[in-house]
Backbone as a chain_set.jsonl record, in Angstrom:
{"seq": "MADQDFYLQVEKEIASGIQDEAMLSKAKIMAEENGLSSNVNYTKLRVAELKSNDRKETAAAVATFSIKTLKEFIQKALPFALLFFLIMFILAIQFNW", "coords": {"N": [[-5.127, 6.811, 6.735], [-6.891, 9.748, 7.552], [-8.561, 12.184, 5.453], [-8.412, 14.778, 6.558], [-6.031, 14.69, 7.972], [-4.125, 14.522, 5.939], [-4.494, 17.011, 4.67], [-3.814, 18.712, 6.788], [-1.13, 18.04, 7.117], [-0.08, 18.983, 4.676], [-0.646, 21.722, 4.928], [1.064, 22.337, 7.031], [3.5, 21.834, 5.762], [3.482, 23.863, 3.819], [3.42, 26.141, 5.474], [5.893, 25.906, 6.723], [7.561, 26.222, 4.63], [8.601, 24.114, 3.291], [8.365, 22.636, 0.471], [7.619, 20.682, -2.423], [9.456, 21.501, -5.143], [9.037, 21.101, -7.909], [6.364, 20.319, -7.959], [5.223, 22.607, -6.897], [5.786, 24.407, -8.924], [4.187, 23.342, -10.952], [1.736, 23.802, -9.738], [1.641, 26.581, -9.781], [1.416, 27.098, -12.532], [-1.041, 25.854, -12.984], [-2.583, 27.596, -11.478], [-2.684, 29.891, -13.024], [-4.215, 28.922, -15.091], [-6.66, 28.01, -13.941], [-7.476, 29.925, -12.155], [-7.372, 29.651, -9.402], [-5.538, 29.956, -6.311], [-1.969, 29.429, -6.121], [-1.26, 28.038, -3.856], [-3.618, 26.667, -3.183], [-3.873, 24.98, -5.409], [-1.457, 23.605, -5.119], [-1.923, 22.322, -2.699], [-4.05, 20.601, -3.405], [-2.735, 18.948, -5.301], [-0.652, 17.865, -3.732], [-2.016, 16.562, -1.641], [-3.346, 14.609, -3.107], [-1.121, 13.158, -3.942], [-0.124, 12.255, -1.449], [-2.271, 10.654, -0.621], [-2.17, 8.665, -2.595], [0.336, 7.545, -2.06], [-0.208, 6.569, 0.496], [-2.126, 4.613, -0.072], [-0.542, 2.84, -1.534], [1.303, 2.055, 0.42], [-0.417, 0.804, 2.202], [-1.355, -1.315, 0.611], [1.048, -2.69, 0.258], [1.564, -3.45, 2.89], [-0.602, -5.164, 3.371], [-0.048, -7.164, 1.489], [2.396, -8.119, 2.493], [1.559, -9.082, 4.993], [-0.199, -11.095, 4.102], [1.539, -12.871, 2.799], [3.147, -13.637, 4.949], [1.227, -14.892, 6.566], [0.458, -17.008, 4.872], [2.874, -18.442, 4.721], [3.107, -19.269, 7.392], [0.841, -20.902, 7.573], [1.483, -22.926, 5.73], [3.738, -24.0, 6.973], [2.557, -25.092, 9.252], [0.716, -26.877, 8.162], [2.162, -28.622, 6.573], [3.384, -31.001, 7.843], [1.05, -32.574, 8.285], [0.099, -32.891, 5.688], [2.195, -34.338, 4.525], [2.05, -36.673, 6.063], [-0.511, -37.565, 5.289], [-0.079, -38.113, 2.523], [1.846, -40.108, 2.761], [0.395, -42.153, 4.054], [-1.534, -42.61, 2.04], [0.164, -43.518, 0.037], [1.137, -45.892, 1.183], [-1.277, -47.304, 1.385], [-1.896, -47.505, -1.316], [0.141, -49.151, -2.238], [-0.398, -51.418, -0.671], [-2.958, -52.228, -1.561], [-2.577, -52.498, -4.228], [-3.058, -50.295, -6.022]], "CA": [[-5.105, 8.152, 7.295], [-8.059, 10.527, 7.138], [-8.298, 13.354, 4.602], [-8.022, 15.928, 7.369], [-4.612, 14.533, 8.311], [-3.349, 14.874, 4.748], [-4.569, 18.464, 4.486], [-3.047, 19.331, 7.854], [0.275, 17.836, 6.789], [0.271, 19.903, 3.587], [-0.646, 23.079, 5.486], [2.307, 22.492, 7.794], [4.58, 21.935, 4.775], [3.42, 25.203, 3.221], [3.789, 27.113, 6.506], [7.322, 25.8, 7.017], [8.306, 26.497, 3.399], [9.14, 22.867, 2.747], [7.462, 22.199, -0.58], [8.223, 20.074, -3.601], [9.595, 22.611, -6.094], [8.404, 20.756, -9.185], [4.919, 20.345, -7.756], [4.867, 24.006, -6.719], [5.819, 24.996, -10.261], [2.965, 22.883, -11.629], [0.617, 24.485, -9.081], [1.622, 27.968, -10.269], [0.864, 27.05, -13.901], [-2.461, 25.561, -12.835], [-3.225, 28.8, -10.942], [-2.954, 30.773, -14.163], [-5.256, 28.307, -15.925], [-7.97, 27.832, -13.299], [-7.808, 31.081, -11.327], [-7.192, 29.38, -7.977], [-4.183, 30.314, -5.879], [-0.991, 28.348, -6.272], [-1.316, 27.22, -2.634], [-4.771, 25.771, -3.292], [-3.516, 23.946, -6.375], [-0.405, 22.788, -4.516], [-2.571, 21.479, -1.692], [-4.771, 19.535, -4.108], [-1.763, 18.023, -5.877], [0.1, 17.185, -2.671], [-2.932, 15.642, -0.955], [-3.528, 13.468, -4.017], [0.113, 12.358, -3.871], [-0.079, 11.591, -0.146], [-3.272, 9.577, -0.634], [-1.644, 7.606, -3.448], [1.396, 6.881, -1.3], [-0.843, 5.848, 1.596], [-2.734, 3.404, -0.642], [0.544, 1.921, -1.875], [1.837, 1.508, 1.659], [-1.429, -0.118, 2.721], [-1.321, -2.515, -0.23], [2.285, -3.411, 0.569], [1.391, -4.058, 4.211], [-1.526, -6.289, 3.218], [0.677, -8.228, 0.788], [3.366, -8.677, 3.433], [0.8, -9.868, 5.969], [-0.723, -12.278, 3.425], [2.652, -13.796, 2.577], [3.526, -14.163, 6.256], [0.166, -15.815, 6.973], [0.557, -18.19, 4.024], [4.047, -19.206, 5.158], [2.765, -19.901, 8.667], [-0.109, -21.974, 7.276], [2.216, -24.026, 5.086], [4.578, -24.634, 7.987], [1.705, -25.878, 10.139], [-0.009, -27.91, 7.416], [3.077, -29.525, 5.874], [3.48, -32.337, 8.438], [-0.19, -33.319, 8.054], [0.049, -33.23, 4.266], [3.157, -35.421, 4.308], [1.481, -37.872, 6.668], [-1.607, -37.995, 4.428], [0.465, -38.727, 1.308], [2.518, -41.346, 3.156], [-0.674, -43.141, 4.262], [-2.086, -42.947, 0.723], [1.174, -44.308, -0.659], [1.131, -47.23, 1.784], [-2.513, -47.955, 0.97], [-1.792, -47.801, -2.747], [0.993, -50.352, -2.357], [-1.086, -52.521, -0.018], [-4.107, -52.688, -2.346], [-2.162, -52.501, -5.645], [-3.784, -49.26, -6.76]], "C": [[-6.296, 8.927, 6.728], [-7.643, 11.729, 6.288], [-7.791, 14.556, 5.399], [-6.535, 15.88, 7.713], [-3.723, 14.915, 7.137], [-3.32, 16.395, 4.556], [-3.755, 19.199, 5.554], [-1.544, 19.202, 7.583], [0.733, 18.809, 5.707], [0.306, 21.342, 4.091], [0.63, 23.337, 6.279], [3.517, 22.609, 6.86], [4.635, 23.344, 4.181], [3.89, 26.243, 4.232], [5.295, 27.098, 6.795], [8.194, 26.084, 5.794], [8.948, 25.272, 2.79], [8.137, 22.322, 1.743], [8.262, 21.576, -1.707], [8.261, 21.146, -4.699], [8.914, 22.325, -7.423], [6.883, 20.82, -9.069], [4.44, 21.788, -7.58], [4.846, 24.734, -8.065], [4.558, 24.621, -11.042], [1.747, 23.608, -11.049], [0.503, 25.93, -9.549], [1.045, 28.041, -11.681], [-0.638, 26.797, -13.845], [-3.218, 26.793, -12.342], [-3.557, 29.778, -12.057], [-4.102, 30.246, -15.01], [-6.625, 28.302, -15.254], [-8.353, 28.958, -12.339], [-7.721, 30.848, -9.832], [-5.773, 29.755, -7.584], [-3.249, 29.118, -6.046], [-0.981, 27.458, -5.026], [-2.473, 26.232, -2.663], [-4.452, 24.636, -4.26], [-2.433, 23.021, -5.818], [-1.007, 21.817, -3.504], [-3.299, 20.323, -2.348], [-3.802, 18.488, -4.658], [-1.067, 17.197, -4.796], [-0.768, 16.2, -1.91], [-3.17, 14.411, -1.821], [-2.301, 12.554, -3.972], [0.194, 11.592, -2.544], [-1.074, 10.439, -0.07], [-2.774, 8.385, -1.453], [-0.562, 6.822, -2.719], [0.829, 6.05, -0.159], [-1.474, 4.552, 1.1], [-1.657, 2.369, -0.98], [1.125, 1.268, -0.629], [0.867, 0.502, 2.27], [-1.423, -1.414, 1.93], [-0.076, -3.346, 0.065], [2.174, -4.112, 1.919], [0.468, -5.266, 4.147], [-0.825, -7.46, 2.534], [1.682, -8.902, 1.713], [2.678, -9.558, 4.462], [0.298, -11.165, 5.349], [0.37, -13.321, 3.218], [3.075, -14.436, 3.895], [2.511, -15.209, 6.726], [0.222, -17.111, 6.166], [1.74, -19.055, 4.436], [3.762, -19.949, 6.457], [1.808, -21.065, 8.45], [0.609, -23.18, 6.676], [3.079, -24.757, 6.104], [3.756, -25.511, 8.921], [1.051, -27.05, 9.422], [0.91, -28.953, 6.79], [3.197, -30.894, 6.536], [2.229, -33.184, 8.198], [-0.311, -33.755, 6.59], [1.003, -34.381, 3.968], [2.644, -36.733, 4.875], [0.356, -38.431, 5.806], [-1.073, -38.705, 3.182], [1.211, -40.017, 1.614], [1.5, -42.454, 3.37], [-1.274, -43.561, 2.923], [-1.118, -43.815, -0.074], [1.192, -45.743, -0.14], [-0.127, -47.99, 1.373], [-2.483, -48.335, -0.498], [-0.948, -49.036, -2.968], [0.264, -51.562, -1.824], [-2.202, -53.099, -0.896], [-3.83, -52.682, -3.85], [-2.941, -51.493, -6.488], [-2.947, -48.767, -7.871]], "O": [[-6.653, 8.769, 5.56], [-6.52, 12.222, 6.393], [-6.87, 15.256, 4.978], [-5.864, 16.911, 7.741], [-2.688, 15.557, 7.318], [-2.267, 16.984, 4.313], [-3.087, 20.19, 5.258], [-0.785, 20.147, 7.796], [1.812, 19.393, 5.811], [1.198, 22.104, 3.717], [1.206, 24.423, 6.208], [4.441, 23.379, 7.123], [5.707, 23.936, 4.06], [4.672, 27.13, 3.89], [5.895, 28.137, 7.074], [9.416, 26.177, 5.905], [9.755, 25.385, 1.867], [7.182, 21.635, 2.109], [9.43, 21.903, -1.917], [7.217, 21.636, -5.129], [8.283, 23.21, -8.001], [6.202, 21.314, -9.967], [3.367, 22.147, -8.065], [3.984, 25.578, -8.307], [3.944, 25.461, -11.701], [0.834, 23.982, -11.785], [-0.603, 26.45, -9.698], [0.271, 28.947, -11.989], [-1.413, 27.434, -14.559], [-4.363, 27.016, -12.736], [-4.605, 30.423, -12.027], [-4.87, 31.021, -15.58], [-7.637, 28.556, -15.906], [-9.446, 28.94, -11.772], [-7.976, 31.771, -9.058], [-4.899, 29.859, -8.444], [-3.679, 27.967, -6.103], [-0.724, 26.259, -5.125], [-2.331, 25.091, -2.222], [-4.724, 23.471, -3.97], [-2.481, 21.807, -6.018], [-0.643, 20.641, -3.46], [-3.181, 19.183, -1.899], [-4.023, 17.287, -4.5], [-0.913, 15.983, -4.93], [-0.308, 15.112, -1.566], [-3.192, 13.29, -1.313], [-2.429, 11.33, -3.965], [0.544, 10.412, -2.529], [-0.767, 9.379, 0.476], [-2.938, 7.234, -1.048], [-0.542, 5.591, -2.754], [1.321, 4.958, 0.125], [-1.377, 3.516, 1.757], [-1.837, 1.174, -0.744], [1.405, 0.069, -0.622], [1.283, -0.532, 2.793], [-1.48, -2.497, 2.512], [-0.145, -4.574, 0.116], [2.64, -5.241, 2.073], [0.725, -6.28, 4.796], [-0.985, -8.61, 2.943], [1.802, -10.127, 1.712], [3.153, -10.651, 4.769], [0.356, -12.219, 5.983], [0.15, -14.513, 3.436], [3.333, -15.638, 3.95], [2.884, -16.273, 7.22], [0.051, -18.195, 6.723], [1.618, -20.278, 4.494], [4.129, -21.114, 6.608], [1.956, -22.11, 9.083], [0.365, -24.319, 7.075], [3.146, -25.987, 6.102], [4.221, -26.572, 9.337], [0.855, -28.108, 10.019], [0.468, -30.066, 6.506], [3.115, -31.896, 5.825], [2.336, -34.382, 7.934], [-0.771, -34.859, 6.3], [0.65, -35.303, 3.232], [2.784, -37.783, 4.249], [0.274, -39.643, 5.609], [-1.559, -39.777, 2.824], [1.204, -40.936, 0.794], [1.711, -43.58, 2.919], [-1.499, -44.75, 2.697], [-1.534, -44.738, -0.776], [1.254, -46.693, -0.921], [-0.061, -49.176, 1.049], [-2.999, -49.387, -0.877], [-1.285, -49.88, -3.798], [0.292, -52.625, -2.445], [-2.371, -54.316, -0.967], [-4.75, -52.842, -4.652], [-3.429, -51.834, -7.565], [-3.371, -47.889, -8.621]]}, "num_chains": 1, "name": "protein.A"}
């Protein structure tokens, strides 16, 4: 998701009054320290959280896809691998390897 989407989502949260109370409290403390408004600090904190969650979801999706792809590969390759080892076993017996 693009940065603009995260910021828009946070703006809608603020406008609707649906905010994380703990994060809003932290934003108010930060406002006293850095002179920015609590909404600006809240937006920065919330966007950072949304980006972090997005990265985690993306990583989970990639891992799920990788596992699925690996399972499909193993299912397709297993018969050939078994055939290869069976032929090698027969050749080993035949030539006393």
